[in-house]
C-alpha positions in Angstrom: 185.1 141.5 224.1 185.2 141.0 227.8 185.6 144.8 229.1 186.7 144.3 232.9 189.4 142.2 231.8 192.3 145.3 232.3 196.2 145.2 231.5 198.7 147.6 231.2 200.4 145.8 228.2 199.7 144.3 224.4 198.3 140.6 225.5 195.8 138.4 225.2 192.4 138.1 227.2 192.6 134.8 229.2 188.8 134.3 228.5 188.5 134.2 224.8 191.7 134.3 223.9 191.6 137.2 221.6 193.9 140.0 221.3 193.0 143.0 224.0 192.4 145.7 222.8 194.2 149.8 223.4 191.9 151.9 225.7 193.4 154.8 223.1 193.8 154.8 219.4 197.2 154.9 218.3 198.6 155.8 214.8 200.9 152.5 214.8 200.1 149.3 212.4 198.0 147.3 213.4 201.1 144.3 213.9 199.1 141.5 214.5 196.6 142.1 211.2 200.0 142.1 209.9 201.4 139.2 211.0 197.8 137.3 210.6 197.6 138.6 207.1 200.6 136.8 206.2 199.8 133.6 207.6 196.8 133.7 206.4 198.7 133.9 202.8 201.0 131.4 203.3 198.2 129.1 205.0 196.2 129.7 201.2 199.2 128.9 199.3 199.4 125.5 200.5 196.1 124.3 200.7 195.3 125.1 197.5 197.6 122.2 196.3 196.5 119.9 199.4 192.9 120.3 197.9 194.2 119.3 194.6 195.7 116.3 195.7 193.0 115.0 197.9 190.0 116.3 196.0 192.0 116.0 192.9 189.3 112.7 191.2 186.4 114.1 192.1 187.2 116.8 189.2 188.7 114.2 186.6 192.6 115.3 188.3 193.9 111.7 190.2 196.6 113.5 191.4 197.3 111.2 194.2 197.0 108.2 191.8 200.1 109.2 189.8 201.9 110.2 192.2 201.1 106.9 194.6 199.8 106.9 198.1 203.5 107.0 199.7 205.1 110.0 197.9 201.6 111.8 198.1 201.2 111.4 201.5 205.1 113.0 201.7 204.2 115.8 200.2 201.6 117.2 201.8 203.1 116.4 204.8 206.0 118.3 203.4 202.9 121.1 202.7 201.2 120.7 205.9 203.8 121.0 207.9 205.2 124.5 208.0 201.4 126.0 208.4 200.8 123.8 211.3 203.9 124.0 213.5 204.4 128.1 212.5 201.4 129.9 211.5 198.8 128.1 213.7 201.3 128.6 216.1 198.9 131.7 217.8 195.3 129.8 217.8 198.4 126.6 219.4 199.1 129.3 221.9 195.7 130.7 222.5 193.9 127.3 223.2 197.3 126.1 225.3 196.0 129.5 227.0 192.8 128.6 227.9 193.0 125.2 228.9 195.5 126.6 231.8 192.9 129.4 232.6 189.8 126.6 232.2 188.1 128.8 230.1 187.2 127.1 226.7 186.6 128.5 223.9 187.0 128.4 220.5 190.8 128.3 220.3 190.1 125.2 222.5 188.3 123.4 219.6 190.7 124.7 216.5 194.1 123.5 218.1 192.4 120.8 219.4 191.0 119.6 215.8 194.0 120.8 214.1 196.2 119.0 216.5 194.7 115.7 216.0 194.1 115.9 212.0 198.2 116.8 211.5 199.5 113.8 214.3 197.1 110.7 213.1 198.1 112.2 209.5 201.6 111.6 210.5 200.7 108.5 212.0 199.6 107.1 208.7 202.0 108.4 207.1 204.9 107.2 208.7 203.6 103.9 210.8 200.6 102.9 208.6 201.1 99.4 209.7 199.3 100.5 213.3 196.1 100.9 211.4 193.2 97.7 210.7 193.0 96.8 207.1 189.4 98.3 206.8 190.6 102.6 207.6 193.2 101.3 204.0 192.7 102.9 200.8 194.3 100.6 198.2 197.8 100.9 199.4 197.7 103.4 202.5 196.3 105.3 204.7 194.1 107.8 204.0 195.7 111.5 205.8 194.2 114.2 207.1 196.7 117.3 206.2 194.6 118.6 204.2 191.8 119.1 206.4 194.3 120.8 209.5 195.3 123.9 206.7 192.3 124.3 205.2 190.7 125.0 208.2 193.7 127.4 209.3 193.2 129.1 206.4 189.9 129.8 207.0 190.1 131.3 210.1 193.0 133.2 209.3 190.8 135.2 206.9 187.9 135.0 209.7 190.1 136.8 211.8 191.7 139.1 209.9 188.4 139.9 208.3 187.4 141.0 211.5 191.3 142.7 211.9 190.3 144.9 209.2 186.8 145.9 210.3 188.5 146.7 214.0 191.3 148.6 212.0 188.8 151.1 210.0 187.1 151.4 213.1 190.7 152.7 215.0 190.8 155.0 211.8 187.7 157.1 211.9 188.2 157.4 216.1 192.0 158.7 214.9 189.9 161.3 212.5 187.9 162.5 215.0 191.0 162.9 217.4 192.6 165.1 214.8 189.4 167.4 214.1 190.7 169.4 217.6 193.7 171.7 217.3 196.6 170.9 219.2 197.1 174.3 220.4 195.1 177.3 221.7 195.5 180.9 221.3 195.0 181.9 225.1 194.4 185.2 226.0 196.2 186.1 229.6 195.0 188.3 232.9 196.9 190.8 231.5 195.7 190.8 227.7 198.8 189.1 226.0 198.1 186.8 223.9 200.5 183.5 223.4 199.7 180.1 221.6 200.3 177.2 224.6 199.2 173.3 224.1 195.8 172.3 224.1 196.2 170.6 227.1 196.7 173.2 229.3 193.8 175.7 228.7 191.7 175.0 232.2 188.1 175.8 232.8 188.0 179.7 232.7 190.4 180.2 230.4 189.7 182.5 227.6 191.1 181.7 223.7 190.6 183.6 221.3 190.0 181.7 217.6 190.9 183.6 214.6 189.5 183.1 210.8 189.9 179.6 209.7 190.6 178.1 213.5 189.7 175.4 214.8 187.6 176.2 217.8 190.1 174.0 220.8 187.4 173.5 223.6 183.6 173.6 224.5 183.0 177.1 225.7 181.1 180.1 225.6 181.4 183.2 223.3 182.3 186.1 225.0 183.1 188.8 222.4 182.9 189.1 217.9 180.7 187.5 216.0 181.5 185.1 213.2 180.1 182.1 211.5 181.0 178.2 213.1 181.3 175.3 210.6 179.6 172.3 212.8 179.5 169.6 209.8 181.1 167.3 211.9 179.0 167.3 214.7 176.0 167.8 212.8 176.3 166.9 209.3 175.0 170.8 208.6 176.9 172.3 205.5 175.7 175.4 206.2 177.6 177.4 208.9 176.2 179.1 212.1 176.4 182.7 213.1 177.5 183.0 216.7 177.6 186.0 219.1 177.8 186.5 222.2 176.4 184.1 225.1 176.3 181.1 222.2 177.6 177.8 223.4 180.6 176.7 220.5 182.2 173.1 220.4 185.8 172.3 220.0 186.9 171.4 216.6 183.9 173.3 215.0 185.6 175.4 212.1 185.7 179.6 212.3 184.9 181.3 209.0 185.9 185.0 208.7 185.3 186.5 212.4 187.1 186.9 215.5 186.0 184.9 218.8 187.1 185.7 222.0 185.6 182.2 224.0 185.7 181.4 227.6 186.3 177.5 227.8 183.4 175.4 230.5 184.7 172.1 229.3 187.3 170.7 228.8 189.8 167.4 228.8 187.8 163.9 228.2 184.7 166.7 228.9 184.1 168.0 225.5 181.6 166.6 222.9 184.4 165.4 220.5 186.2 163.6 224.0 182.8 161.7 224.4 182.4 160.9 221.0 185.5 159.6 220.6 184.8 157.0 224.2 181.8 156.5 222.9 183.0 154.4 219.1 185.9 153.5 221.4 184.2 152.0 223.9 181.4 150.4 221.3 185.3 148.5 219.3 186.0 147.0 222.9 182.5 145.6 223.5 180.6 142.7 221.9 176.9 142.2 220.7 174.1 141.8 223.1 173.9 138.9 221.8 177.5 137.8 223.0 176.6 138.4 226.7 173.8 136.8 226.8 175.6 133.8 226.0 178.4 134.2 227.5 176.1 134.5 231.4 173.6 131.8 230.2 176.8 129.3 229.5 178.2 131.0 233.1 175.1 130.5 234.7 175.3 127.0 233.7 178.8 126.3 234.6 
């Protein structure tokens, strides 16, 4: 959300508290998504019985009355404590960081709300005598354990949805990167040919593209004629004929003939690299309305 924040290692953004996005896509699993998914399901598992305990009378299930206020309070405490003290720990860490960095955000509100509901409920269970009579319901004081747990579960649900959407974008970027070949068949000055890593190709190098091979880099055809499948770039399934003087794009597929091409753009200058960069920037950026809100908030501050 804040592209001006750059770090050389994984971490959290000091402004919004969200996990930093890697500049380059990785093949490994998204550890934050795995962790948040596990915490979400544990929160949901605790929230369900808590809702039954507190909201049951509305649907004809007075479970709290059957158990008694004191027993029900202890049961709610047992269900809520693992969620608040373990599952919601990332929220509290980000909320505390927002206070330290003097950059209040949604984690500030979430952590304060969950902590207030949980601490209030602790006093209601163990020290009910501190509360005035008008705050009592029956033989006990009302608690808000279910509110703290449901808030945590809902926030985790939203975070998991967002992380999964970002993961799908990362999969698309990795699929684009996989289109590029890992090696190129370079033609040396003496006419000999050898397979070399793609990173070693520089502008002006000549490469042979055999039938079925992917074009290694953007370039111009020097010798040969063939048809190229450029569907990765244009979406058109019909191959295009290429001959001497025609431009070719890296990662397109040579169908039948053999071509000799001269590299004109390599590395980050190729069309494929620019497409990957655009998608990566879109993944890390924020919507224009978010930028307007942030700018308004900063100007007001």
